[in-house]
N, C-alpha and C positions, 0 to 999 in steps of 0.2 A: 395427262400428266401433268400431277399438282406436284409443285416445286416452294422450296423455302431459302431462302438465306441465312446459314446458321448466323445468331446471336454472340454478343461478344462473353454471355453470361452460359453461353452452351462449348466453349470453345475450351477442348480438353477431352470432351463427353466421348465413351467408344459410339459409333457409329450405331450399332445395334440396340445398345440403350439407349441414344439419345430416338429412333426411328420409334421404340415400342412408346417413350412415354411424348413425343411428340405427335403422332399418328394415331390413326387408329386398327396400329395392326397390333397393339392393347399387352400383346406379352414381349419378349428379348426371343421365345422360339419362335414364335410366328416372324417378327422381324427377319430373324434366320432365312426360312424357308423361305422369304421375298428375296431375301440378296441368294441365297441359294440358285433359284428359279429367272432372275437375271431382271426381276422386278425395279433394282433403287438401280438411281442415275448418280457419280457424282462430276460436277462439272460437264454436266452433259455427256458422260461417257457409263456405261453401263459395266456394274461390280458385282463379281461375286459373293461366296460365304466367308473366303478370308477377308475380306474387307469389312467385316463385323467390328474387326478391333482397332480399326483406323479411327485415329483422333483428330476427332475433328475442328474445323481450323475457323477464327470466326470471318464473315462471310464466303464462306463457302456454299457452293448452290448444291441442295442436292435434290433429287425429284423420285418420286415412287409414281411407276406407273404398273398400277394392278390388273389391268385387263390388257396387259401386253401380249400381244399372238406368241401362241408358243411358250409363254409361259409356265402352259398347268400341270409343266413337268423341271425337274432339274435342268440348271443351262449344265450344255454340252463338255462345256471346260471343266466343270468343276470334276467329272467322272473319266473326263479323256485319259491319264495317266493311266489308269486302272480298266478302264473298259475292254480291254481284251482278257482279263478274268474270268468276264462273262460265262458262262457254259450251260447253256440249256440242252437238257437233256431229252424235252417232249414237252412237245406245246399246242394245245387248240384251241378252240374257242372259251373254252371251260376254265383249263387249267394250266400252270408253267412249271415242272421239273426241274430244279436245276442242283445243279454241282455244286458247292459252295467252298471258295477255297478258304485255307485260314487265313484270319488274321481283316478279315471282311465281320463287320454286323451286318444280320439279314436285317437291319432298318435302323432308325437314328434311336441314339438315348432321347431321353425327357429332357426336354430346353438344349439340346444340342443341336439343335435340325440345322444341318447345313456345316456343320465343321470337319467332318469328313466324309469322301463316298460309302456307303452302304450297298450289301445287296441288291433292297428296294429301289436307288437310284440307278443304278447301272441297267437293270428293267426298264425303270423310263426312259431311260437314254434308250436302250434296244426298243422301243417303241413309240420314240420319235418323232418317227413319218406317220403314227395314226391316231389325227389330235384327241380321237376320243376313246381310245383305248386306256384301261386301266389295269392296275395290278393290285392286288389287298394282300396280308400277310397273313397265312392261317395260322404257321407255327412258326419256332426258332429254335435255332441251335447258340452253341457258345458262337463266339468272338474265334478261337483255338481251336474250336472243333472242327475238323471238313464235312464234307458229302453232302447228302438231299437234302433239301428245304421245296417245301409246297407255295405254290402262292396263285390264288384263286384271280380267276379273270372276271367275272360279274360278280355285285353285291350276293346273288341267289346262291351262286356254287359257293361262294364264302362263308355263308350262313351251314351248306348245308354238310359243307366239309368241318368246319367248327365243330358241327352238332355230333360230328364221327369222331373228333379228338375228345369230346366230355364227354362220348357216351365210354370211350375209351377201346374203340373198334381197329382203328388203323393197325397192323404192322410197322411195328420199327424197332428196327433190329442194329444194334452199332458194334461195331469190332475196336478193341480196347487189349493194347499189352500196360499190364499190370505186375506191379514189383512181388519177388515171392511166388510158392508154389499154392493156389487156393487149394482148399482142404475141407470139404467134398471137392469134387472138382467141378459139378454141378448143381444147381441147387436156385432156393427164390431169396431175394433179400426184401426183405419187409421191414421198413423200419419209419417212425414219427416226424419229421422232419418242418421246421421250421425257418421261415425265412427274417434274416434279419437287418432291417435295412438300415439302420447306421453304420453296422461293418460287411453290409454287402456282400453277405455270406448264409450259406445253408448253416443250420446247429441241428444236431438231433435232439428230439423233444419228446417234452413224457405228455401222454393222451388225453391228460389234462388241460395241456397247455390249449387256449382257445388260437394259437397260431399254428395249431400242429396238422398237416396235410400226412396223408397216406401216399409212401411210398415206395413201391414195389417193382420187382423185376426177374425177369429170371437168366439165368446166367450156364454158363457149362465153357469148361476148358478146353480148345482145339487144338491149340498145340505149347507143351511144356518146355523149357528154357533151365540150363540149370538156375538162374535169378529172376528169372522173370514168367510172364504166361501170355499166352494170347489166349481174350474170349470172345465170346459171340455174347452179346447183353442184349433181352427181348422187354423194353420196356415195355409197361401192362398199363402205370399210369405216366406220366411226364412232366416233373416240379423239376424247376431250376437248377441247371450243374447236377442232378440224382445220380447220373453214374460215375461222376466223379466222386460224391459223398459217398456213396454208399458201399464203393471199392474202399472208400479208405476207412471207413470205419471199421472194416473186417480186417484193417493191418494190411493189404494190398492197393496202395493207390499207386494212380496212373503213372506212368514213365512220363518225366516232366511235365508234371504236378508242382507246381508252386503255391497253390490257394491250401488246397484241400490233403494233409497228410495226418494229421490226428499225433499220435505216438507213433508213427511208423519208422522204422533206421531208414536213414538215411540210404539213398541208390550204390551199388557199391563200387569202387572208383572203376573199374575194368567193364563196368556196364558202358552196354553203347547209349548213346546222351542223342536227345532229341530235344529240340529248342522250344517244345509248345504238349499240352496234355496229348499222350496216344490214344485220342479217339477220334475214331469215322462213323459217320452217321450213312451203311452201309448198304440198308436194303428198306422202303418205303412201299406198302397195300396199303390199298385203301378202296372205297365203292367209288368210283367216277362220278362225279355228280350231275352227269347227263344222260349217259350209256346206263348210268343202273350197273353198270360190271365192276368185276375187281380186277383193280388192275395193281400191277408192283414196278417199283422201278429200282434197280443197282446202282452201285456206285465206284469205280474201282477206287483200289488203295493209292490216296496221294503219294509223290514221286521218295519225301519223305518219312513217312509209315513205312513204306516198302523199302527202303535201305536199313530203318532201322531191323526188321525183323532178318533181313540178309544178314547183319551181321552177328543177328543173336543166333542163329544159324549155325554164322562161324565162328562163333565163342563156343 
């Protein structure tokens, strides 16, 4: 383990910022990963991700143990409070299918590794007793979207699965509750969308826009209520926030939607409420990378979405 004594000139700096400049971490993101994985010591004691904001004191002793045994995965204490949220529906030597709860990111945001537990961290904790076990992100769903997420367990499986998603062959069916009465009750949404990196949201784009990407999905109303509808949406493409944007562009934003509403009217006061967008990744089908047979998985409705539907049926 390498150790340093904090000099007076560095007093008051954040620990993660100091690590990025003083060590070979090279960036605050890498420093945050070291912290999350228990590689950093202050005063001889290991610290976790929360210590990244610690303001250094002159004379303080800081150590880094890059090859610390067991530190290839995030430290247990970083995920302990939410460890119970991991629900593995299927796992084998090649893949892991997880039912993601609302509120968890699939993987850390750029430059913010270790700031909060993610689904990726929970899987790393799940395999903490298998030193060589790894998991690889294949696709993502939004933080406040619940449902199925697929991970690979080997680089070969990851590459084969990612190729399927690029070729648009997996079956990805979502359940959503939208405002109003979609008409017609079934059809295909086709749009050109462009990601706005400054606003961190999608926008409708013209085909001539260099950033425009095709967005396509098939939908059908499965249950119509007075002021809302339950729909199934089968993705053809898989753009960020796609279903949320495409539904809102047609005047039918998802219930609970805060970002994508466009010119849609507000939700009627008597309409039941849900504290996130009413969207659930219900079904996922693909070719298994090892057996080369088609497999499919489904996820039951989470409690909040089931309660919303029950309330709509009563009203």
